[in-house]
C-alpha positions in Angstrom: -5.2 8.6 0.3 -8.0 10.5 -1.4 -9.0 14.0 -0.4 -12.8 14.5 0.1 -14.7 17.6 1.0 -16.5 17.3 4.4 -19.5 19.1 3.0 -19.9 16.4 0.4 -19.8 13.4 2.8 -20.7 14.4 6.3 -24.1 15.2 7.8 -24.4 19.0 8.5 -24.6 18.5 12.3 -21.4 16.4 12.4 -19.6 18.9 10.1 -20.6 21.8 12.4 -19.3 19.9 15.4 -15.9 19.1 13.7 -15.6 22.8 12.7 -15.5 23.6 16.5 -12.2 21.7 16.6 -10.6 22.2 13.2 -11.3 24.4 10.2 -9.8 24.6 6.7 -7.2 21.9 7.4 -6.7 18.3 6.4 -7.5 15.6 9.0 -6.8 11.9 8.7 -9.5 9.6 9.9 -8.1 6.0 10.3 -10.0 2.9 9.4 -12.2 1.4 12.0 -10.5 -2.1 12.1 -7.0 -0.7 12.0 -6.0 -3.4 9.6 -3.8 -2.2 6.8 -2.8 -4.1 3.7 0.8 -5.3 3.8 3.4 -4.0 1.4 2.6 -4.8 -2.2 -0.6 -6.7 -1.4 -3.0 -4.3 -3.2 -1.0 -3.7 -6.4 0.4 -7.2 -6.8 4.0 -6.3 -6.3 4.4 -8.7 -3.4 3.2 -11.6 -5.5 5.4 -10.6 -8.5 8.5 -10.4 -6.2 7.7 -13.8 -4.7 7.4 -15.3 -8.1 10.7 -13.7 -9.3 12.6 -14.8 -6.2 11.2 -18.4 -6.5 12.4 -18.5 -10.2 15.9 -17.2 -9.1 16.2 -19.8 -6.4 15.1 -22.6 -8.7 17.7 -21.6 -11.3 20.4 -21.4 -8.6 19.5 -24.9 -7.4 19.7 -26.1 -11.1 23.3 -24.9 -11.2 23.3 -21.3 -12.6 26.0 -19.2 -11.0 25.2 -16.1 -8.9 27.0 -14.0 -11.6 24.7 -15.4 -14.3 21.6 -14.8 -12.1 22.8 -11.2 -11.4 23.1 -10.5 -15.1 19.8 -12.1 -15.9 17.8 -10.4 -13.1 19.8 -7.2 -12.7 
């Protein structure tokens, strides 16, 4: 989440109205659609973990032991 100064982004009339409710504090304004990205979707972690887990399962099916896989993949 990025901090932005209301004076820089809000029309003066809206800023004045908000100041009637809150002043000098941080307020979170949620996205309109309420749709959030899932875990790891934005930075690629989800894809990397899926790829890693697929490789582990493939090697397991090919006969590598769990102990070998644990050593190889920590």
